[in-house]
C-alpha positions as CSV (number, residue, x, y, z in Angstrom):
1,M,-21.9,0.9,0.8
2,K,-18.3,1.8,0.2
3,I,-14.9,0.4,1.3
4,V,-12.1,2.8,1.6
5,F,-8.4,2.2,2.0
6,T,-6.3,4.9,3.6
7,V,-2.5,4.9,3.1
8,C,-0.2,7.2,5.0
9,N,3.4,7.4,6.1
10,D,3.6,5.7,9.5
11,V,4.6,9.0,11.1
12,Y,1.1,10.4,10.3
13,A,-0.8,7.3,11.4
14,P,-1.5,8.8,14.8
15,R,-3.2,11.8,13.2
16,L,-5.4,9.5,11.1
17,M,-6.3,7.4,14.2
18,D,-7.1,10.6,16.1
19,L,-9.4,11.6,13.2
20,L,-11.2,8.2,13.3
21,E,-11.7,8.6,17.0
22,K,-13.1,12.1,16.6
23,L,-15.5,10.8,13.9
24,E,-16.5,7.8,16.1
25,I,-15.3,5.4,13.5
26,D,-14.2,2.4,15.7
27,Y,-14.2,-0.2,13.0
28,Y,-11.3,-0.8,10.6
29,T,-8.6,-3.2,9.7
30,R,-5.0,-1.8,10.0
31,W,-1.8,-3.0,8.4
32,D,1.4,-1.5,9.8
33,Q,4.9,-1.5,8.3
34,V,3.6,-1.7,4.8
35,T,6.0,-1.0,2.0
36,G,5.4,0.5,-1.4
37,K,5.5,3.5,-3.7
38,G,2.6,5.7,-4.8
39,H,2.2,7.5,-8.2
40,G,4.6,10.5,-8.1
41,T,5.8,9.8,-4.5
42,E,9.0,8.6,-3.0
43,P,9.2,4.9,-2.1
44,H,8.8,3.7,1.5
45,L,10.5,0.3,1.5
46,G,11.9,0.1,5.0
47,T,15.5,0.0,3.7
48,R,18.5,2.2,4.1
49,S,18.1,3.6,0.6
50,F,14.3,4.0,0.9
51,P,13.5,4.3,4.6
52,G,10.1,4.5,6.2
53,H,6.9,2.5,6.1
54,N,3.3,3.1,5.5
55,A,0.2,2.3,7.5
56,V,-2.9,1.1,5.6
57,L,-6.5,1.1,7.0
58,M,-9.4,-0.6,5.4
59,I,-12.8,0.7,6.5
60,A,-16.2,-0.6,5.4
61,I,-18.7,2.4,5.4
62,R,-22.4,2.0,5.2
63,E,-23.5,5.6,5.6
64,E,-22.6,8.2,3.0
65,D,-22.4,11.1,5.5
66,I,-19.8,9.3,7.5
67,L,-17.7,8.8,4.4
68,E,-18.0,12.5,3.5
69,R,-17.0,13.5,7.1
70,L,-14.0,11.2,6.8
71,I,-12.9,12.7,3.5
72,R,-13.3,16.3,4.8
73,G,-11.3,15.3,7.9
74,I,-8.5,13.9,5.8
75,E,-8.4,17.0,3.7
76,E,-8.1,19.1,6.9
77,V,-5.2,16.9,8.2
78,N,-3.6,17.0,4.8
79,A,-3.7,20.8,4.8
80,Q,-1.3,20.7,7.8
81,I,1.1,18.3,6.1
82,L,3.7,20.3,4.1
83,R,5.2,17.7,1.8
84,A,2.9,16.4,-0.9
85,D,4.5,12.9,-0.6
86,D,3.4,12.7,3.0
87,K,-0.3,13.4,2.6
88,I,-2.8,10.8,3.6
89,R,-4.4,9.1,0.6
90,L,-7.9,7.7,0.5
91,F,-9.0,5.1,-2.1
92,Q,-12.8,4.5,-2.4
93,V,-14.4,1.5,-4.1
94,P,-18.0,0.1,-4.1
95,L,-18.8,-2.5,-1.5
96,E,-21.4,-5.0,-2.5
97,R,-21.7,-7.2,0.6
98,I,-20.5,-7.7,4.1
99,V,-21.0,-11.3,5.4
């Protein structure tokens, strides 16, 4: 089992949600209006100097094939996003237990 966190500019959150629907992933936890700065990216702090917010999704995935389809889907969406700073990020970590 894995847990993944996706982070994207809130402008691209609808694309990510469309992808989840297409892949029939209807289980996640979503945080909106998240602020922060990624490695080598511009900050999204919701301020005049650093406008914008991020959306974060946490998804617990039991099946490896679903994870691989999600990764491929994100890569396809990212291929359509011109600015590297705006690409959807996916962070994957082991998940030991769901209670």
